[in-house]
C-alpha positions in Angstrom: 147.9 109.9 46.3 150.1 111.7 43.8 152.2 109.4 41.5 156.0 109.5 41.8 158.4 109.9 38.9 160.5 107.0 37.8 163.8 108.7 38.7 165.4 108.2 42.1 164.5 110.6 44.8 166.9 113.3 46.1 168.6 112.0 49.2 167.9 115.1 51.3 164.4 116.2 50.3 163.8 119.9 49.7 161.3 122.2 48.0 162.0 124.5 45.1 159.5 127.4 44.8 159.3 129.1 41.4 157.1 132.2 41.3 156.5 134.8 38.6 154.0 136.2 36.1 152.2 134.4 33.3 154.3 133.7 30.2 157.7 134.0 31.9 158.4 130.3 31.2 157.7 128.9 34.7 156.1 125.7 33.4 158.8 124.7 31.0 161.6 125.7 33.4 160.0 123.9 36.3 159.4 120.7 34.3 163.0 120.7 33.1 164.4 121.4 36.5 162.3 118.6 38.1 163.6 116.1 35.6 167.2 117.2 36.1 166.8 116.9 39.9 164.8 113.7 39.7 161.9 115.0 41.8 158.2 115.9 41.4 157.0 118.9 39.3 153.8 120.4 40.7 151.8 123.0 38.6 149.8 124.7 41.4 148.1 126.9 38.9 146.4 123.8 37.5 144.6 123.5 40.9 143.1 127.0 40.6 142.3 126.4 37.0 140.5 123.2 38.0 138.3 125.1 40.6 137.7 127.8 38.0 136.5 125.3 35.4 134.1 123.7 37.8 132.8 127.1 39.0 132.1 128.2 35.4 130.4 124.9 34.6 128.0 125.4 37.5 127.5 129.1 36.9 129.0 130.0 40.3 130.1 133.6 40.4 133.9 134.1 40.7 133.3 136.4 43.7 130.6 134.2 45.2 132.4 133.0 48.3 129.5 131.0 49.7 129.1 129.2 46.3 132.8 128.6 46.0 133.0 127.3 49.6 130.2 124.8 48.9 132.0 123.8 45.7 135.2 123.1 47.5 133.5 121.4 50.4 132.1 118.8 48.0 135.1 118.6 45.7 137.7 115.8 45.7 140.6 117.1 43.6 143.4 114.7 42.9 146.7 115.3 41.0 148.4 112.7 38.9 152.0 113.9 39.0 154.8 112.9 36.6 158.2 114.6 35.9 156.5 116.3 32.9 153.0 117.2 33.7 150.2 117.6 36.3 146.9 116.0 35.4 143.9 117.3 37.4 141.1 115.0 38.4 137.9 116.5 39.9 135.7 113.9 41.6 137.3 111.3 39.4 137.0 113.2 36.1 140.1 114.2 34.2 139.6 117.9 33.4 143.1 118.7 32.3 142.2 119.3 28.6 140.0 122.3 29.5 142.4 124.1 31.8 144.4 126.2 29.4 141.9 128.4 27.6 142.2 132.3 27.9 138.8 132.3 29.6 139.9 129.8 32.2 143.2 131.7 32.7 141.3 134.9 33.6 138.8 133.0 35.8 141.6 131.3 37.6 143.2 134.7 38.3 139.9 135.8 39.9 139.4 132.6 41.8 142.9 132.7 43.2 142.0 136.0 45.0 139.2 134.4 47.0 140.3 133.5 50.6 138.0 130.6 50.8 139.6 128.9 47.7 143.1 129.8 48.8 142.6 128.3 52.2 141.2 125.1 50.8 144.0 124.7 48.3 146.7 125.7 50.7 146.3 122.4 52.6 146.3 120.4 49.3 149.6 122.0 48.2 151.3 121.6 51.6 150.3 118.0 51.8 151.9 117.3 48.4 155.1 119.1 49.7 155.4 116.5 52.5 155.9 113.6 50.0 159.5 114.4 49.1 161.5 116.8 47.0 159.3 118.9 44.7 159.5 121.8 42.3 156.4 124.0 42.8 155.5 126.7 40.4 152.9 129.4 41.0 152.4 133.0 42.1 152.9 132.8 45.9 154.9 129.6 46.5 157.8 131.3 48.2 155.7 134.0 50.1 152.7 132.1 51.4 152.6 128.4 50.6 156.2 127.5 51.3 157.8 130.4 53.0 160.5 128.1 54.4 161.3 126.5 51.0 165.1 126.0 50.7 165.2 127.4 47.2 163.1 130.3 46.0 163.2 131.8 42.5 161.2 134.6 40.9 161.2 134.2 37.1 160.1 137.2 35.0 160.4 138.6 31.5 159.3 141.6 29.5 155.5 141.6 29.0 155.7 141.8 25.2 158.1 138.8 25.1 155.8 136.9 27.4 152.8 137.7 25.1 154.6 136.4 22.1 155.5 133.2 23.8 151.9 132.6 25.1 150.5 133.5 21.6 152.8 130.9 20.0 151.7 128.3 22.6 148.0 129.0 22.0 148.3 129.1 18.2 150.0 125.7 18.2 146.9 124.2 19.8 144.4 125.7 17.3 142.5 129.0 16.8 143.9 131.6 19.1 143.3 135.2 20.1 145.4 137.9 18.4 148.8 138.8 19.8 147.4 142.2 20.8 144.6 140.4 22.8 147.0 138.0 24.4 149.3 140.9 25.5 146.3 142.8 26.8 145.2 139.8 28.9 148.7 139.2 30.2 149.1 142.8 31.4 145.6 142.6 32.9 146.4 139.4 34.7 149.7 140.9 36.0 147.8 143.8 37.5 145.1 141.5 39.0 147.6 139.1 40.4 149.9 141.7 41.9 147.2 144.0 43.4 144.8 141.5 44.9 144.3 141.8 48.7 144.9 138.1 49.4 148.3 136.7 48.7 149.3 139.0 45.8 151.9 137.9 43.4 155.3 139.0 44.8 158.8 137.8 45.1 159.8 136.5 48.5 162.5 138.8 50.2 165.0 135.9 49.8 164.0 134.9 46.3 166.6 134.9 43.5 165.4 136.9 40.5 165.9 135.5 37.1 164.9 137.4 33.9 164.2 135.1 30.9 163.6 137.9 28.4 166.8 137.1 26.6 167.4 133.6 27.9 166.0 130.3 26.8 164.8 127.7 29.2 168.0 125.7 29.1 170.0 128.8 30.3 167.5 129.5 33.1 167.6 125.9 34.3 171.4 125.9 34.2 171.5 129.0 36.5 169.0 127.3 38.9 171.0 124.1 39.0 174.2 125.8 39.7 172.7 127.6 42.7 171.0 124.4 44.0 174.0 122.2 43.6 176.4 124.7 45.2 174.1 125.0 48.2 173.6 121.2 48.5 177.4 120.7 48.5 178.0 123.3 51.1 175.2 122.1 53.3 
């Protein structure tokens, strides 16, 4: 069962769904927002990355639905959730450290387009959502996974700015691809995520758009908190 943060839970549980493209700042913003609200932060992309890592390890083609179905059928994936991070355990093994490479990012984008994987992970995500107030980040949280979420945000930013942010993040961890390569991968992933036939990345009709191109994480979180708190007071 997912762990709970140390802070007190929100009295009237609700779900905050934050969608948007890679590099828009969803992870940082979602973590900060969850801390401020005192609820769980759930990085749903980590689930897809976890499946991608295991598929790559076992040489399962990213479009091999039968192979992926068998992988999921025999997979027990657990999340250790805290206000700051999501650790992924696959059949008891902590695979978190290997989730953030460029190769895994592209593989996760491909994996997330496979209906068999999405159907399996849909139940996992919705189960987590029954535990109490949560901040979920992903690509289709507000459109598919939690269409009835009380709060929906779509966070975006200029592709070049997103590439610079992602390149800085990767460089801090060690040898990294060039900025040109990172921007190319981000644009490719945007295209793949938004054009796939199954649950493409898109903003829910009632989602609130926030552009972080010229805003830092604190400013974005402040905007979200104002919207959430105003609605909570009214309702």
